[in-house]
C-alpha positions as CSV (number, residue, x, y, z in Angstrom):
1,M,104.4,60.0,101.4
2,S,105.6,63.7,100.8
3,I,107.8,64.3,97.8
4,L,110.1,66.2,100.1
5,E,110.6,63.3,102.5
6,P,113.2,60.7,101.7
7,P,111.9,57.2,100.9
8,Q,111.9,54.7,103.7
9,D,114.4,51.9,103.6
10,T,113.4,48.9,105.7
11,S,116.9,47.5,105.5
12,L,118.1,50.3,107.6
13,Q,115.5,49.4,110.2
14,Q,116.7,45.9,110.2
15,S,120.3,47.0,110.6
16,G,119.4,49.1,113.6
17,V,120.2,52.4,111.9
18,L,116.5,53.4,112.1
19,A,114.2,52.7,115.1
20,S,111.9,49.8,114.8
21,D,108.1,50.1,115.2
22,G,108.4,49.6,118.9
23,E,111.0,52.3,119.4
24,V,110.9,56.1,119.5
25,S,112.3,57.7,116.3
26,V,113.4,61.3,116.2
27,R,113.0,62.9,112.8
28,R,113.8,66.3,111.5
29,P,110.9,68.6,110.8
30,S,109.7,68.8,107.2
31,F,110.3,72.0,105.1
32,W,106.6,72.7,105.0
33,S,106.2,72.5,108.8
34,L,109.2,74.8,109.2
35,A,107.6,77.3,106.7
36,D,104.3,77.2,108.6
37,D,106.1,77.8,111.9
38,L,107.9,80.7,110.4
39,E,104.6,82.3,109.3
40,A,103.1,81.7,112.7
41,Y,106.1,83.3,114.5
42,H,105.9,86.3,112.2
43,E,102.2,86.7,113.1
44,T,103.0,86.5,116.8
45,L,105.8,89.0,116.3
46,A,103.4,91.5,114.7
47,M,101.0,91.1,117.7
48,V,103.8,91.6,120.2
49,D,105.1,94.7,118.3
50,A,101.6,96.1,118.3
51,E,101.3,95.7,122.1
52,I,104.8,97.2,122.7
53,G,104.0,100.1,120.4
54,A,100.6,100.8,122.1
55,K,101.9,99.8,125.5
56,T,98.5,98.1,126.1
57,D,97.4,94.5,126.0
58,A,94.8,93.0,123.6
59,T,92.0,94.4,125.7
60,G,93.4,97.9,125.8
61,R,94.6,97.7,129.4
62,P,97.8,99.7,129.9
63,L,100.8,97.5,130.5
64,T,102.9,97.8,133.7
65,P,106.7,98.3,133.3
66,D,107.2,94.7,134.4
67,E,104.8,93.4,131.9
68,L,106.4,95.4,129.2
69,K,109.8,94.0,130.0
70,M,108.4,90.5,129.9
71,I,106.8,91.1,126.5
72,E,110.1,92.6,125.2
73,A,111.9,89.4,126.4
74,D,109.3,87.3,124.6
75,R,109.9,89.4,121.5
76,A,113.7,88.7,121.7
77,E,112.9,85.0,122.0
78,I,110.6,85.1,119.0
79,L,113.3,86.8,116.9
80,G,115.7,84.0,118.0
81,M,113.3,81.3,116.9
82,I,112.7,83.1,113.6
83,E,116.5,83.2,113.0
84,Q,116.7,79.4,113.8
85,L,113.8,78.6,111.5
86,G,115.3,80.7,108.7
87,A,118.7,78.9,109.0
88,Q,117.0,75.5,108.9
89,L,114.9,76.5,105.8
90,L,118.0,77.7,103.9
91,K,119.6,74.3,104.4
92,K,116.7,72.8,102.4
93,T,117.6,74.6,99.2
94,D,115.4,72.6,96.8
95,S,112.4,72.9,98.9
96,L,112.9,76.7,99.5
97,A,112.0,77.4,95.9
98,G,108.8,75.4,96.3
99,V,107.7,77.3,99.4
100,I,108.4,80.6,97.8
101,R,106.3,79.6,94.8
102,R,103.5,78.4,97.2
103,M,103.6,81.7,99.1
104,N,103.6,83.8,95.8
105,A,100.6,81.7,94.6
106,D,98.8,82.3,98.0
107,I,99.4,86.0,97.7
108,A,98.1,86.1,94.1
109,E,95.1,84.1,95.1
110,Q,94.4,86.4,98.0
111,K,94.8,89.5,95.8
112,D,92.3,88.0,93.3
113,E,89.9,87.3,96.1
114,R,90.3,90.9,97.4
115,D,89.7,92.3,93.9
116,R,86.6,90.1,93.5
117,M,85.2,91.1,96.8
118,A,86.0,94.8,96.1
119,D,84.1,94.5,92.7
120,K,81.2,92.9,94.4
121,A,81.1,95.6,97.1
122,R,81.1,98.3,94.5
123,A,78.3,96.7,92.6
124,T,76.3,96.2,95.8
125,E,76.9,99.9,96.8
126,A,75.8,101.1,93.3
127,A,72.6,99.0,93.5
128,L,71.8,100.2,97.0
129,K,72.3,103.9,96.0
130,W,70.1,103.4,92.9
131,L,67.3,101.8,95.1
132,K,67.5,104.5,97.7
133,D,67.5,107.3,95.1
134,Y,64.6,105.7,93.3
135,A,62.6,105.5,96.6
136,V,63.3,109.1,97.5
137,R,62.4,110.3,94.0
138,T,59.2,108.3,93.9
139,M,58.1,109.5,97.4
140,Q,58.9,113.1,96.6
141,E,56.9,112.9,93.3
142,H,53.9,111.7,95.3
143,G,54.4,114.2,98.1
144,M,55.1,111.5,100.7
145,K,57.6,112.1,103.5
146,T,57.1,108.9,105.4
147,L,56.0,105.3,104.8
148,K,55.1,103.4,108.0
149,T,54.1,99.9,108.8
150,T,53.9,98.1,112.2
151,I,57.6,97.2,112.1
152,N,59.3,99.5,109.6
153,T,59.4,103.3,109.0
154,I,60.9,104.7,105.8
155,S,61.4,108.5,105.7
156,V,62.7,111.1,103.3
157,C,65.1,113.4,105.2
158,G,66.9,116.5,104.0
159,N,70.6,116.3,103.9
160,G,72.3,118.4,106.5
161,S,75.7,120.1,106.5
162,V,76.7,122.5,103.7
163,R,75.3,122.6,100.2
164,P,77.3,120.6,97.6
165,L,79.8,122.5,95.5
166,V,79.3,122.1,91.8
167,I,82.3,122.8,89.6
168,G,82.1,122.8,85.8
169,D,84.7,124.4,83.5
170,T,87.8,125.1,85.7
171,S,89.5,127.2,82.9
172,H,87.3,130.2,83.9
173,I,87.9,130.1,87.6
174,P,90.0,133.1,88.8
175,L,93.6,132.1,89.9
176,P,93.1,133.4,93.5
177,L,90.5,130.6,93.8
178,M,92.8,127.9,92.5
179,R,95.7,126.1,94.2
180,V,98.8,124.2,93.0
181,E,99.2,120.5,93.7
182,G,102.2,118.4,92.9
183,W,105.9,118.5,93.8
184,V,108.8,120.9,93.3
185,R,112.5,120.6,94.2
186,A,113.2,122.3,97.5
187,D,115.8,124.6,96.1
188,L,113.4,125.7,93.4
189,W,110.8,126.4,96.1
190,E,113.3,128.7,97.8
191,L,113.9,130.3,94.5
192,A,110.2,130.9,94.0
193,L,110.0,132.7,97.3
194,E,113.0,134.8,96.3
195,L,111.3,135.6,93.0
196,V,108.2,136.8,94.8
197,R,110.4,139.1,96.9
198,T,112.8,140.4,94.3
199,K,110.7,140.2,91.1
200,T,113.8,138.8,89.4
201,E,113.1,136.1,86.7
202,R,115.4,133.1,86.4
203,G,115.1,130.1,84.0
204,T,114.7,126.5,85.1
205,R,114.2,123.1,83.5
206,I,110.7,121.8,83.0
207,N,111.5,118.4,84.6
208,D,112.4,120.1,87.9
209,F,108.8,120.3,88.9
210,N,105.4,118.7,88.3
211,V,102.4,120.7,89.4
212,T,98.8,121.0,88.5
213,L,96.3,123.8,89.0
214,V,93.2,122.5,90.9
215,P,90.1,124.4,92.3
216,D,90.4,125.5,95.9
217,N,87.0,124.2,97.1
218,A,87.1,126.0,100.4
219,A,88.0,129.4,98.8
220,I,85.3,128.9,96.1
221,R,82.6,128.0,98.6
222,K,83.5,131.0,100.7
223,A,83.4,133.3,97.7
224,L,79.9,132.0,96.6
225,E,78.6,132.7,100.1
226,M,79.7,136.3,100.1
227,P,77.3,139.2,99.2
228,C,77.2,140.3,95.6
229,P,79.8,143.1,95.1
230,V,77.4,145.0,92.8
231,C,74.2,145.1,94.9
232,H,75.9,144.2,98.2
233,G,73.4,141.4,98.7
234,K,70.3,143.5,98.6
235,D,68.8,142.3,95.3
236,L,66.9,139.1,96.2
237,M,64.2,139.4,93.6
238,G,65.2,136.4,91.5
239,T,65.1,136.4,87.7
240,E,61.4,137.1,87.3
241,A,60.4,140.8,86.6
242,V,58.5,142.5,89.4
243,P,56.2,145.4,88.6
244,G,57.5,148.7,89.8
245,R,61.0,147.4,90.5
246,P,64.2,147.4,88.4
247,N,65.6,144.4,86.6
248,P,67.6,142.0,88.7
249,C,71.2,142.9,89.6
250,T,73.5,142.3,86.7
251,G,76.2,141.0,89.1
252,C,74.2,138.2,90.8
253,H,70.9,138.1,88.7
254,G,68.9,138.5,91.9
255,T,70.5,135.9,94.1
256,G,72.3,138.5,96.3
257,K,75.4,136.3,96.3
258,K,78.8,136.7,94.6
259,T,79.3,134.6,91.5
260,V,82.3,132.5,90.5
261,P,82.6,131.5,86.8
262,G,81.9,127.8,86.3
263,C,81.0,127.2,89.9
264,S,77.7,127.1,91.9
265,L,76.2,125.7,95.1
266,G,73.8,122.8,94.5
267,E,70.8,121.8,96.4
268,R,71.3,119.9,99.6
269,G,69.1,117.1,98.4
270,A,67.5,114.3,100.5
271,H,68.3,110.8,101.6
272,L,66.3,107.8,102.7
273,D,66.2,106.9,106.4
274,V,65.1,103.3,107.4
275,K,64.1,102.5,110.9
């Protein structure tokens, strides 16, 4: 017997107040069943709202105007049922606290499970990365590009796209290659624009804004790919001395590219491809 259900009194059956074993007895739904129904209606409401928002059914087929009206009517009916269930639940005050505690416990348990699965996923990803990097490094050390069997092929492939940007000490990066991230009050932003135009200085409180200087990766990458301003990109000797030629350019040290303090473009690297 549920602790939320009242105890059965056989004397009431004998007096005819309750139905006997051979008669139909109508009972009020339990608090737990009402709570389960409420959750189910909310899940249904979320699906209906998704269809109305997308104006498509579950398969992605566009809804006709008539179908959309029917779904909106269903939504109104669902909201009515939710209101009815909520009213019935509130009447069962003592049990309400129990359901709230149960739902909070379920949420906490689900969060713990999500955290556990997230930790497991991170560990698996780290192990997979290490294994792939180890295989690439070992194959490159032995000059192998492909390992092939009758059913599997493992290859070392060069990474495409752009070269990775390597940023070290940001304190030496020129301000034009930095950007500001954070927030500032709108009126102070207008004031900043005014200061730029009028060169007039005005004081303000430190808690009116919160900004941070961060590297502008796109601007830095673009600068590193530009020709050296000293040799105009013509000095491509490298750092080794070449007989009969002058020393490498003091601006780019023989790379032919512009330099940015604390920044460089790394090697594209390689990755493992399994087929």
